[in-house]
Each structure stands twice: as structure tokens, then as C-alpha cells.
N, C-alpha and C positions, 0 to 999 in steps of 0.2 A: 721426187723427194731426195735429191742429192745423189751422190755417186753410188751409195750402197743400196739404192732402190728401197725395198721393203725391209731390209735388215735392221734398220733403226727401230722398227716396231718391237722386235723381240728384246733388244737391248733396253729400250725405254720401259717396257713392261717389267723387265727384271729389276731395273733400278727403282721404279716406282713401288713395286712390291717390297723391296728392301727398306725403303723409307717408311712405308706403312707399318713395317714390323719393328721399327725402332721405338724407343721409349721417349722420344722427343715430345715436346708440347705440340698441340694440334697446329698452332699458328706456324711453328717452325717447319712442320711437315708440309703444310700447304705451300709455304714459300719455296721449299725445296722441290716439290712436285712441279710447280710452275716453271722453275728454272730448268728442270730436266725436260719439260715439254718443249720449251723454246730451243733448248740445246739440240735435241734429237729431231725436231720437226723443221728446224730452221726458220720458224715463224717469229715475227717481231713482237707479237702481242700474245700474252697468256694471262687470263684473269679468272677468278672464281667468285660467284655470287652464292651466298648462304642465307637460309631462312632466318628472319628475325620477325616473329609475329606473323603478320599477313604479307610482309614485304620480303624482297630478296635483294638487299643492297650488295654492292661490291664488298667483299670481305678482304680481298687482296688482289692487286693487279700489277703486272709488269708490262711496260711498253706503252701505256696509255697516258695522255697528258693530264695534268691536274685539273684543267678546266673541264675536260670530258668526264673525269671521275666525279667532279662536283655536280655537273648538270645531269649526268646519267646514272647517278648513284642509285636512285630509287626506280623501281619499275611500276610503282603505283601511280595511277592518274591522280591529278590534284583535285579537280572539281567534282566529278561524280561521287555520289554517296550511295552504297559503299563503293570505294574506288577500285576499279578492276586493274588487273595486271595488263600493261599495254606494251607495244612495240614487239619485235621478234622474240626478245627474251621472255616477255609475258606469254606469248603464244606457246612457246616450248614448255614453260613452267606450268601452264594451264592444261597442257596435253592437246592443244588444238593444232595438231600436225598431220595434215592430210598428205600421204605419200603421192597421191595423184597430181599434186601441184608440182612435183619434180624437185622441189627444194627441201622436202622433209623426208626423213628416212622412216623405215618401219619401226625403228627403235625410238622414234620421237625426237631425233636430232634435226637441226637446221644446218644446211651446207650450201654454199654458193661459191663459185670460182670468181664471180664479179658482182660485188654488192651493188654497185651503181646500176649495172644492167638489170639486176634482180629488182631494184627499187621501182623500175618503170613497169614491171609486170605483176608485182605483188603488193597489194595495199597493206597499210598498217605499219610500214617501216617508219620509225620516228625520225630517223635521219641523223641521229647523233654519231653513229659509227661512220656514215658516209661523210659527214663533215670532218671526222677525224682522218679521212683519207684512206680508209680500209677498203680492200677489194676481196681477197680471200677471207671467208668468214664462216666459222663453224661454231655452233652452240650445242654442247653435249649435256643432256640432263644427268644429274647425280641423284640416285635414289637409294633408299634403304627399304627394300621390299616395294610396297605400294606407296610409300611416303616419299614425296619430292622434298629433298633437303637442299638442293642448290643447282648450280649451272656452271659448266666449264666452257670458257670462251677462248678460242684460238683464232687469231686473225693476222693479216699481213697486208701491207700496202700493195703488194704484187698480186696480180691475178693468177689463178690456176695453180697455186702452190700445193694445195691438197687435192687428193683424189677421193672418189667414193669409197674405195677400199680402206683408205686411211681413216675415214669417218667411222666406218663400221668397227675398225680396230679400236678407235678412241671410245666408241660406245661401250665396248666390252670392258675396256680399261676403266671407264667412268663408273661402271657398276661396282667394281671393286673399291674404287676410291670413295664412292658414296657410302657404301656400307662401313668402310673403315673410319671415315670422318664421323659418321653418326655414332659409332661405338665410342670413338674418342670423346665426342661431345658428352655422351652419357657418363663416361668415366670421370670427365672433368667436373660435371655437375655433382656427381657423387662425392668427389674429393672436396669440392667447395662446400657442400652441405656438411660433410664430416668436419671440415675446418671451422665452419660456422659454429657448429655445436660444440666443438672442442674449445674454440675461443669463448663461446657463451659460458661454459662452465668454468673455464680457467679464470674468467673475469668476475665470476660471482664473488661477492663480498661475504658470502656464507661458506662455511666448509662443506664440501660435497664429496660423496663417495658412492660407488656402485658395488653391490655385492651379489653373489649367487648363493642361493640356499642349497645345502647338501642334505640329502635324505638317506636314511638307512634302508636295509633290505625290505622292511615293511612299509616304506614310504613315509616314515615319520621324520620330522626335522631333527637333525643331529648336530649340524655345524653350518657355518657359512664361510665363504672365501671372498676376499676383497679383490675386485676386478680393476677399479680405477679410483683415483682420488685427485682433487685439484690442489692448486698451490695453497689456497687458503686453508685447506685441511692440514697441510704440513705445518703452516705457520701457527694455526690456532692450537693444535695438539702437540707441536714440537716433535713431530714424528716424520722422518723422511719417507718419501713415496716408496723407495725400494724396500723398506722394512715391512710394509704392509701389503703391497700388491702381490697377489698370488699366495698369500699366507692365510692359513685357516685361523679362525677366531680362537679355536681351542688351543692353538699354540701360544696364544698371548694371554687369554683370559682364564682365570680359575673356573672350575666347573660350575660353582654356584652363580658366578657372574655371567658365564655363558648361558646358563639356563634362563637367567633373568632377561637377557637381551633376545634370546630365541622366543621367549613368550611375547615379546613386543613385535619382533620383526617377522616371525613365521606367518602369523595371520595376514600381515600386509603382503608378503610375497605370494601368498596363496590367493591373492585377488581381493583381500578384504579392504576395508576403509583405511585411508591414511591415518597414521598414528603420530602422536606427539610424545616427546620424552625430554628428560633433563639429565645432564651428564656433568660430573665434576672431574676435572683432570688434576691429579696431584703433581704432575710434572711442572705445571706453571701456575698452580693454585688459581685456576680459572673455572668458571661455571658456564655451561652452554645449554641452550634450549634448541631442540631439533625436531624435525618432522621427517617421517619415513613414508614412502609411497612405492608402488610397484609399477614399473614401466612395462613389464612383460612377465609371464608366468615364471615362478621360482626365482625371480630376481627382485631386488629391492634397492632403492636409492635413499640416501639420507642427506639432509641439508640442515646445518645447524649454525647458530650465531652465538657470539660471545655476549652473555647477559650478566657478566660479573658485576659491572658497575651498576646496572639497574637493580640487581639483587642487593648490592651493598647500600644503594640509596634507599631502597625500601626498608632495609634493616635499620638504617639511620633514622628514618622517619618514625618507625615503630619505637625506637629507643627514646627519641626526643619528644614525640607527641603521643601520649598514651591514649588520647581520645579520638585519634584518627584510625581509620581502618587500614587494612593491608591494601597495597596497590594491586591491581589486577595484572595477571600475566599478559604480555603482548600476544596478539593473535598471529596465526601462521602467515608466511609470506606468499605473495602473488608474483608470478613471473610471466612476462610477455616479451615477444620479439616482433617488431614492426618495422616497416619501411619509413624512413624519414620523409621521403619525397611526397607520398600520399597518405601516410599515417595508417595504412592498412595492416592489420595483424597478420603475421606469417605463422605464429604459433602462440598458444596460451597453455598454461599448465592447469592441472586439476584443481589446485587451490583457488585459482582465478575463477574457474567455473563455479566452484562451491560458494564462494563469497558473492560473486556478481549475479548468479542465477542464470547466466548464459551458458549454453552448451558450446563445446568446441566448434561444432558445425556452424552455430549462429555467429560466433565471434570471428573466426578466421575469414579473411577477405573483407571484413568491415573495419571501419575506423572507430576509435573510442568515442568520437563525437556522434557518429551514426548510431552507435549502441546506446547513447545517452549516459555512458559511464563517466564522462568528464564534460564540463561546460566548454563551449568553443573558446571563450576568452582565456580560460585556464590552460587549454591546449596550446594556444598561440604563445602565451607567456612561458610555458614550459619549453616549447621548441626553441624560442628565442634564447632562453637561458642555456639550453643544451648546446646550441650552435656556438654560443659565445664562449663557453667554458669546456665544451666537449664532454660534459657530464654534470650531474647534480647529485647531492647527497642529502638525505634526511629532510626532504621537502615535504611539508604537511599539506595534503590535498583533501578537499571534500568532494566525494564522488557519489554516484547514484547507482544502485543495483537495478536489476531488471524490474523488480517489483516496486521501484521508487524509493526503496529504503536508503537512508543516508549512511554512507560508509566513509569514515575518516581513515586515511592511510598515511604512514610515513614512507615517503617515496624516494628511491634512488634510481638513477638512470645513467647510462653511458652510451656514447656513439661508437659503433664498430663498423668496419668495412668487411663485406663478405660477398664474393661473386660479383665484384665490381659495383655493389650497391652500398649506400649508407644506411645502416640499420640502427635501431634503438633498442637496447636491452634495458628493460624496465623491471625493477624489483620493488615490491611494496609490502608493507606489513600492516594488517588491519589493526588499528589502534582505537577503534570506536569504543570498545568496552573500557579500555585503559583511559581514554579521554573522559568518558562518562564517570568513571571511578575517580579520576583526578578532580573533576568538577564537583562531584559529591563530597570528596575529601575537603576541598577548599570551602565548599558551602558549609560543611559541618564545622570546620575551624572558624569560619566567619560567624556562624550562628552562635557557637559557644562564646566567642569573644564578644559578640554583640550582647548576648545574655549577661555576660560578666559585667559589661559596661552599663547595662540597665539596672543591675542590682544596686540598691542604696547602701552598699558596703564598699570599703576600700579593700580590694583583693590584691594579694601580693605573693611572690615567690622569691626565695633567696637561695644563695649557695651556702655551703657550710661555714663560710667566713662572715655571713650576714649581708653580703652584697646583693642588692635587688636584681633579679633577672626578669621579673615581670611585675607590672602594676597596671590595674585597670584605670579607666578615665576618672572614676570617682576618687580614686587615690590621688590622681593628679590634681583634680579640682579641690579636694579637701586640704591637701598639704601645700598647694601653690606651686608645684613643679610641672614641667613638661614631661611627657612620656620618655623622651630621649634623655632628659636629665636624671630621671629616676632609675632608668635601666643602664646608665653609663658607668656603673660601678659605685653608685651612692649606697652607703651602708645604712641599714635600717636604723641604726643608733642615731643618725642625724635627724630622724623624725621624732625622737623622744626628747622631752625637755631635759636639760642637764641635771636637774634635781632628781630625775628618775632613771637616768641612764645606767647607773651601776646596778640598780635592782633589775632593770630590764635585761642587762647583759647576763646576769646570773640566770634569769628565767630563760633566756635564749639558749644558753649552754645546757640547761636542764632539759629543755624541749628537744634538743638534738640527741640527748641521751635517752629520751623517752620517759623521763621521770617527772616532768613538770606538769603542773595543773594549768588548764587553759582558762581563758576568760578573765585575765588579770587586767586591772585598770591602771592607767598611767596618765601623765600629762603629755599630750602630743605637742609637737612643735612645728608650726607652719614655716614656710620659707621666709615669710615676712617677720618672723620672730614672735608671733602671737602663740601663746600657749592655750590649750583647750583640752578638756577631758576626753579620753578614749578608752576603749576596752578591746583587747587583742585576743583572738582565738587562733590557734595554730596547730599544725600536725607535721610530722616528718614526711619528707619526700624520699621514697626508697624505690629505686629501679634496678631490676636485675640483682637484687640482694645488696645493692650498694646505696649508702646514705648520700643523698644529693644536696639536701638542704631542708628548708622549712617552707610550708605553704600555709597561708592563713587569711583571716579577715579582720579588719579594724573597724570598729563601730564608733562613730562620732557621737559621744554622749550628749553633745550640745544639740545635735539634730534630734536625738531621742527626746530631750526636754521640749524642743520645739514641737515634736509630734504630740506630746502630752498637752501642750497648750492648744494645738490644733484640735485635739479630741475635745478639750473643754469648750472650744469655740463651736464645734459641731454639736456638742450637747446643748449649748445655749441656743443654737439655731433650731434644734429639735424641739426644745421647750417653747421657743417662740412660735414654731409652726403649730404645735399643739395648742398654744394660747390662741393663735389665729383661728384654728379650727373650732375651739370652744366659743370664741366670739362670733364666728360665723353661724354656729348652731343656735346661739342665743339670738343673734340678729334675725335669722330666718324665722325662728318661732315668734319673735316680737312682730316682725313684718306680717306674718300670716294673720295673727290676731288683729293687728292694726288695720290690715286690709279689710277684714270682715266688718270692723267698726266703720271704716270709711265707706264701705259698700252700702251700709244702711243709710249713712248720712247723705252720700251722693245720690242714691236712688230717690230718697225723699225730696231732696232739693230739686232734682230733675223733674219729679212729678209736680211739685209746687210751681216751678217756673213755667211748665207747659200749661197747667190748669189756670193759673192766675194771669199769665200773659204779661206783656210789657207795660200794660196800664196799671199794674199793681203798684201801689205807692212804694213798696219796699223791693221792687224788682232789682234795682242796682245792688241792694244788700244781698239778694239771693245769688246774683252773678258773682259778687265778691266772695261769698261763702263757697260757691262751687270752685272758684279759683283757688281758695285756700285748701279745699279738699284735694284739688288736683295737685297742689304742691306737696301735700302730705302723701299722695299716691306716688309722686315722683320720688320722694324720700324713701318710701318702702321699696320701690323698684331698685333704688341704689343699694339698699340694704340686702335685697334678694340677689342682686348682681354680685355684691361682694361675697355673699354666702354661697354663690354658685347654685342657687335654688330657684332662680327665676324660671318660670315655665317657658320652655322653648316651643315656638310654633314654627319649625324650620320649613322654609320654602326656598326654591331657587331664586336668588336675587341678583340683579345687575348692580354691583357695588358702585359703578360709575354714576348711575342715575341717583342713587341715594346720596353719594358724596356731593353731586351738583345741587340737589335740592337742599340738603342740610347746610352746605356752605353758603348758599344764597340766603337761607333763613338767618344764619349767623351773621352774614355780612350786613344785614339791615340793622343789626344792633351795635356794630362796631365800624363806623365809617372811617375811623383812623387806622384800621388794619387793612392792608392791601392783600387780597386773596389771589393766589396763583395756583390754578389747577393744571396738573399734568396727568392725563388719564391715558392708559394704554388702550388702543382700539382693540376690539374683539377680545375684551377681557373675559376670562371664564367666569361663570356664575359661582356664587357661594351658597351653600345650603344653610340658611340662618333665619333667625327670628328678626323680622324687619324692625320692630319697635326697639329691640335691644341693640341692633346695629346702629340705629339712629341715636340711641342713648350713648353708645360708645363714642360716636363722632362728636356729639354735642359736648360731652365731658372733655374730650381731647381739645376741641376748639376753645371751650371756656378756660381750660388750664393754660393753653397757649396765650389766650388773651390776657390772663392774669399775669403772665410773664412779660407782657408788653404793655405796661400801664400808659406809656406815652405813644402807643401805636407802633406799628412795624409791618413786617411782611410775614404772611403765613402761607407756606407752600403745602399743597396737598397732592400727593402722587399716588397713582395705582399702577401696579404691574404684576404679571404672573411670574413666579419663580419656581425652580425645581430644587428641592432640598434632598441632598444625598443622605445616606444612612448616618454618617459621622456627624454632619451638621445638625440633623434632626435630633439625634440622640443627645447632643449637648444641650438641647432645649427641652428634653423630655417629650418630644413629639414623634409622630410617625413620619418616615420618609415619604416623599411624593411631591405632587404639584400643589402649590399654595398661591393665594392671591395676597399680595402685600400692600398695605396701606401705610404710607409715610405721612406723618403730620410734623412739619418742620417749622419752628418759629425763630425769629431773630431777637428773642428776648434776652433776659438777664442770665439765663442758664442756671445750673445747679452745682453745688459742691458734691464731693463724694459722700459726705455724711447724709446729705438730703437724698441723694440717689438711692442710698441703701434703705430708705424708709418710705419712699413715695407711694408704695402700694399698701402700706399699713392702713387699716381703717382708723378714721378719726385723726390721722396725722395731717397737719396743715402748717404751712409757713406763714399763713395770713391769720394771725390770732384775731378772734372776734369776727372773722368772715369765713363763710363756707363751713361745710360739715366734715370735711376730710374723708368723704366717701367716694368722691368722683373717680379717682384713679383706681381705688380699690375695687369699685364696681366694674370699671373697664377690664381690669385683669380677671375678675370673676366671670364676667360675661364671655370674654374671649376664650378663657380656659374651658368653660362649659360647652363652647362650640368646637372644641378639639384644636384650638389654636394657641398662640402664645404672643406675648408682647415683649419687645426689647426697647431699651432707652439708651441714648447717648447724649451726654451734655457736659459742658464745662462752663465755669463761671465766665460771663461776658461773651460767650459764643453761641448762645441759644441752645435749643434742645431738639432732638429728633426722636419721636415715638413711632415705632414700626409695629403694626398689627399684622399678624400672619393668620389667615383663615384657610382651611382646606378648600381647594378648588373642586367644582362639580362640573359634570358634563351635561346636566339637565338645562333645558331652556328656561329663561326667566318667565314668571307668570305676569300676565298683563295687569295693569293697575285697575282697580274697580272704583267706581264713583262712590265716595263715602258721604256725599251731601244729602240732606233731607232725611226724614224718618219714614222708613218703609212700613206701611200699615196694611197688612194683609188680613190677619186675624182669622178667627174661625177654627183654630186648631186646639187640641187638648195637649197641654204641656205638663209633664211631671217634673217638679223641682225637688232635688234631693240635697239638703244641707243641714248640718247639725246646729247651726246658729239660727235661733228664732228670728232676730232682727233681719238677717239676710233673707230668710224665707218670706218674711212679711213684705219686705220692700220689693223682692223679686216678683212675688205674686201680684202686687199692685202695678208694677211696671208691665207685666204680661197682660193683665186685665186691661190696662190702659191701651195696649196694642190690639185688644179685641180677642184675646185668647182665653179659653177656659183653663183653669190652673188647678192641679193637684199638688199637694206638698207632702214631703216626708222628711223626718229628721234622722233617719237611719236607713241602711240598706235593707234591713228586714221589712221595715214599714213600706219601703218603696216596692218591694216584691209583692206584698199583699195588694197594694194599689194596682200593680200591673196585672196580676192574675185576675182581679175583679174587672178591670177596665182594659183588658188586653186589646180589644178591637178599637178602642177610642184614642189611646195615647199615640200622638204623632211624633213627639219629641221628648227626650229626657235631658234636663240640665243637671249635671252631676258635679258635686263638689269632690275634690280629691282627698282632703284630709278630714276624716271623720273617726270618731271612736267606734270600737266594735269592728264591723265590716268596713274595710278601707274602700277608697274609690275604685281601685282595681278589682277587688273582690266583688264589689257591688256590680261593676260593669260586666264581669264574667257571668254573674248570676242572672242579670237582666237579659243578656244575650241568649242564655239557655232557654229562658221563657219565651222571648220574642227575638229570634235571630236577625230579623230585618229591622229592628228598632233603631231609630236615629238618635245619636247621643252627642250632646255638646258639653265639653268640659268647661267648668267655671271655677277658677282657683287663683289664689295669689301666687302660689309656687307649687312645684311638684316634688314630692318626696322621692329622692333617688331616681328621678327621671320617669315617674309613673305616667305623667301626661304625654311625654314623647312616645312612650311605649304604647299607650292606648291609641294615640293618633295613628301610629304605624299599624295597629291591629284593626282599625275600622272606624274609630270615632271621626265624626264629620267636621269637627272644628273645636276651637278653643277660644274662650273670652277671658281676658285678664280682669280680675277684681282690683279695684272697684270699677263699676261701669254705670253709665247713665242710660236713659231710655233710648237715646239716638244710637249708641253703640250696640245695645241689645237688639234694637229693631234691625240694624244693618246685618248683624250676624244671623238673626233668624231668617231674614230675607235670603241670605246667601245659602242657608241650609234647606229651608222649606220651599 
């Protein structure tokens, strides 16, 4: 090793130790050590590898080509997973150094005088250094205790430049170098961390200060001293750093003020929960909102923001809008530090944990996306904005806490560099409550303004000079101005007729003084120049003790008069409805009595026709009389339908089948009318009386035919519809599913006057033709079934009648054969009716059918019969309307005597739904008066 033999070792060791003792940066020290090694050993190559994660790349090299450094930089293998450390450097770094091989020392170093010769005897040499033309080759491990931190490489193209003693010296020197470099690395990391956090708090847009709590001899808090403040602290409080750092609070604050702050900060410094506070600085007339927390025992930090403008804005809102609530204070801030490259959190503060629900251990090392704190798309958008502008401020983000709770934050972030990495400093304030409060405030304002616009009054506000500052929509529509025109400085005097302006001006001045009476009448003036009567009510607007103007309401007296006319119209409608009810009651009573008369006549005719047969000379006269009685019965049914007292025999019906049958029947009578049926498949059933539904259809068809005297087209449509609450309420119906029947004609149509009266009984446009009961009975029948009818028509455009009936889920009953007279006979039947002719005819009809008959003219008489003949009576035919015991009371009494007794109701109508009630309670059937022997026989066969 040169002329000095081993003397270079002592000198090299001394120089290296001097370098390690200097205060230079680690990189400078490494470069200087490599230079000293080359200088004192005479070797051409000196390099150091240092740990980076699992790899040991070249940190610094002298004497090696750039290609070699590029190819041999890493000692990790590329393909295997996990990749092992390879080549000779890898073996030394792994500690795979067997001294028995001759090329490894007991200290774990590799040494050879000829690398090319060694390559032939030792496998695992990657060949990079051989290709570089190196011969003498020494690899010295650098350790800090048991930790491998790197490798010192000394090489030369010449062979035999180093000797084993040199290597052992270098191993000892390498131990010192390894320890020193490891310590310097730790110190640099510490400084970088300190610089990071120093930069972190210096860049905070909140004022920040650190304090230490001072205690007295008893351990009670007595003072605190300021340790550090940031630049924002100085700017916000206009206090230089030098004036507060190291200064006791008692030197600055009065005793009472010190006690107040100690009451807030001492519990925090003692490990209590973070605290919030508000501060006013008279130096710059600013208000601040801050938060205090304790990073370690007996110390506390405070962070505060300038909320002056927010507080002033809140004050302005309170002054200008009395009906709005105070705005909520903004929530505490959240702070995080994360890497930009992978988004992983390096640090989060306590407020972040409190708001998000994540512990520090859960958050650090994870990304905001992994935590579910922010949506991936929002994270991408945020990073793009940050990279473009190097920071964002006051960005509103919607985030999610650990429990799924929605958190809205006002976010600010800046990019900072620390330790060679790009970091993101994030600061957010939870504004969820503030946002909800703002929404509630806006909702309240909108609600009050909407209510003001809904009121049928012209509401207004003016300043002290009479200029309008607010007017609702009714005022705009009443006076003919737009909202902008009214509130653009228009004086309220412009809305008063010139004849009344002087009087109104005097009243306005008196109102401002608080001496005027309210409710004065004037002539108002619309923008069009039209005058109209108004009445004005007003009061003063006083805020904070200051008179601001007038607030009031203007009543349009014209509208009031229209309201009186409307009340008169409604009163007339009520009188009309009462008249219709009276007519209905009268019609129902007449129809009931008439039905009893017709019952006796029809029963007698039916018996005569059957007994005398077709050979009877007057048989055709009998048939004609029965037909006339049938027409009379039809008339009574129409009267009962109008009176809504037609007895209902409700059964689940397929309306499509009834429409088809009735339309076919009508079509045979009017060949000049084209019928078009449009029926919805799978139409729900309706629970209705078949006979009355057929009557509704025939009446609508006949009405349509009368509107088409020269023929035309008649459309009949069925469909199921769903009526919502609002639509049903408009018709006085229940919401739900309905079956709608449309009857549309191409006839002459109707005027509005006719439309208003079409459902009145006895109203007809065909004088001398018709009874005027057809449409009245349609409405009565449909209403009795829980439905309603609508009409649309215009002159020359035809008419559309729409019938709505409640839909049912029950299956339709199958049709029964009504042909022929069923003659079974042999039963004892008790007939109860207060009309003697009806009793007499019904007895003869039953006897004709072979039954034994008992008759009773009252419920009490019927009970006597039943008690005497309890075992013989098979059926009771019961009239519903009787003096004394009603049909319902009689039924109840009969069932007490004979619970299993079969009962058939026979009536022209049911008072207040008695028939329907009894059918629901067990009556086996109903037969409509008047009836003939065939109908009676069919009903008895059905029951018996």
C-alpha cells in the first residue's frame, strides 16, 4: 500500500473521525469519507450503499461509470417475490459470509485480490464489477449495532492492491462510520420532522399558540406562559411574537381576565376535553372563535379564527329579518397531514377523530377513501385542483363519518414539501349544523313569504318616506304592477286615487307618529288608471328603538263584495240542495206506496195470465196491462234511484259483460247509431246491484240517443283507474281503485246552462217527451253505490258521461238461468206486510206455486205465528217499511225465536240502507217490488 506501508491507516482513521465529528450534512460527510479513502488507499473506486426500505442502492460512488451505477444500482433481484438480495453485495448484506471460503472475513467482509479469478471459484457473482474491469475488490459492512445500514465498497482495476490486514482495519473503521451515519440519519429525520411541523403550524390560516400551565406550591393553576406562536397569531392579534413568547399571562392580563382564561384552559391542560371560546380584540376591533386542547400534561395549545365578518353578517340578518333565527356558530376545525403520492394520512388531530369517529390508530396509514371519509371522485377532483393551484380555500365538501353520518365541511388545503416528499396540509371546519341552520332559515323565510303570497290581502312595507320596500304577490296582481316595479322606489301614494291622496298622506303621517286610527277606506288606483274601493290597516315598524316605516294590509273592498255575492250563491245552492232532498224524500215515499199498488196489480195480472192461458180472448189485453204495470215499475225505480233509496242487492259484477249485453240490447232499437265498445281486459269487478247498473247504462244510452236524432257514433269504454286523495276529495269520494265507465256520443252537446241542471229531477230539454228522471236516477244510483258521475260537453261537440264505481277484488258470480217457473212447493211461508192487497196477492202467488202460506200485517203478529208454528215455517218474506216494528226490528226478533230461519226481503226501497244491512247480517235474498209469479218462483227456488 504505497511507500508508507501501514502508516496510511492511522492517518485515514484520524481524518475520517474528524469528518464524522463535523456538523456537515450527512451527504457531504459521505462524499468526504470516500475521497479520503481513495486518497489514502490509492484505490480508484470508493462507493457506499445505504438502506432504502428492503433495498441497498448506491448512495454515492466515486470512480464507477454511469452505466455501471445504472445497471448495478439495486441489489434486489427483479423476478422472484419477495426479491432476495443478490450478488456479492447481497451476500455481505445478508450476512452469508463463510470465512472457510477464504474470501470472507470473520467480520463479515468480502475481499479478493483478483475478482476475475474469484469469479471462477465462487458462484453468485453477478458480473457487473467484472465487466467494469475491477480486480482488487473489498466490501465492508456498515452496521449500527445489529442493524445493517449499508456497505462500503473499495475497488481497483489492479490486482493485489489491498491486503487482509487492510481489510481488517477497514472493518474496524467501518463500524465507526456505520454508527455515525446512522446517528446522523436519525438527527436529520428529527430535524425534518420538526421542520415539517414548524411549517405545518406556520402555514395554518388560524392563529396558533402553545402555552405551559404554571401551578403554585399547592399544585393549583396560577398562571401560564406562552411558548410559541405562529405568524397568523401575530397578524390576527397585531401582537409581535417577541412580546408574548416567554411572557406570563399575568404580566399582560388583569387578574379578573386571567382568572377567566385559567377557568377555560386549566381543565384542558389537565387532560380534560378540548374547549371552545370566543375572544374580542380591541386592538383591531376583531372577534375570534378558538379551540383549546392539550398535547401533553400541563401544556395547552389554542387555535382560533377570525369570525368578525360572520358575526357581523349574523347581526345584519337579525336586524333586517326579524322572523329569522340566529345563525349557528361554525363547528371546530379538523386538521390532517397526508402524502400526496398515495393519500395516506401521516397525522390527524383530535378534532378529526371526534368528528369522524375514527381513532388516530385507525386513520394513520389509511387514505381518506379507504376510511370512507371522502368519495373517490371528490378525492380525485380535490387533488387535481390542489396540483393545479398548489392549494384550495373554502371548498365545501360532503363527507361521511365512521357511523355513516353525513358531515359537511368548509375545506382548505395546501401542498407543502417536507423530507423530500409532497405533503397535503388539510384544514376543515364542520359546518353541518350551520348548513342545516341556513337551510332552515331559508325555508322559514320562504314559508313566511309563501304564506304572505297565499293570503287574500295586499301586504306591504314602506320606509319613513312612504317608499315601498316590500309587497306580496296579491298586491302586485291587485294594483297591476310587477314586484320589481313596486319595490323600486314607488311611493304608496301612487296607489291612491288623486281624490284621496291628501287625506291618505295625513293618515300616513299620523300613523308614523302613532296617533292614527287604522282601517280607513280610500279609492285605490290600479296601474291601468282604474279606481276601486280599498281599506288600509297599518302599524309602525320599529327595530332597535328606531322607527323604520309602516307595515300593513290593503283589503280590496271589491273582492269583499264579490265574496258576499259568492256567499249568496252558496246559500242558493244550499237551498237548492235542501229542495232536492225534500223532493227526493217525497219521491221515495210516493214510489214506495206506488210500488205496493203496482205489486197487487202485477201479481193479480200474473195469476190471471197463467190460469187463463193464451187461449183467453183478452190475453193480449192482459199482456198489455202487465207491460203498462212494468213501465210504472220502471218509473218508480227511477224515482227511487233519484231519491237514492233503491234497495241495493250488491254482488260482484263483471261490468264488461253487463256493458256488452246492455249495448247489444240498445243497438237493436237504434240501427242508425254505431256502437263502439272499448273494454279493458281483466277489469276488476264492482260490488253493485245488477238491475240498477243496467238501469244506469240504459238511461245513459237513451240520453245519448236523444242527443243524436239523426244517428251517430256511441263510444262505450271501461277501464280501471286509481284516484289519489286530492282527486277523490274534489269529488267527495274516497281515494282508491275505481272502475270507470265512459259513455261518449257524437251528438249536439250541451250548453253550460244545461250542464248545470242535467241532474235535476224532472228537468228535460225535450218538452213533452220524457220524465226528466233518467239522469237524476243515474246520479242517485251511482252515489248510492259509493261512486260519482262527471260530465263534459260543449255545443256541437257531443258529450262524455263518466261513471266511477269502487273496484272490488271479489270474483264475479256466474249467471243463473232465469227462464221458466220453478215449481217446488210443499213449504210453509210466512209473509209479513202492512199492505192488505200485497198480502192477498202474495198469498195467491205462493199458493199457486204449491206452498202453504201464513200472513201477518205487523211484526208482533208475525212473532205470534212463528211461536205457534216454529217447526213448520221454512221461509219468511219480510217487508222493510211497516208501522210499529220496522223491518229491521222484526228481523232481529224473528232470529231470536228461530236463529236458523230463512228470510227473504221484499221491498220497493230500503230506508237508510236497512235492506243492505240485513243482507250483510244473514238474509238470504232480496226481491224488488212489484214482482210477478215467475220472479217470485225463481227467487224461492234460489233460496229453498
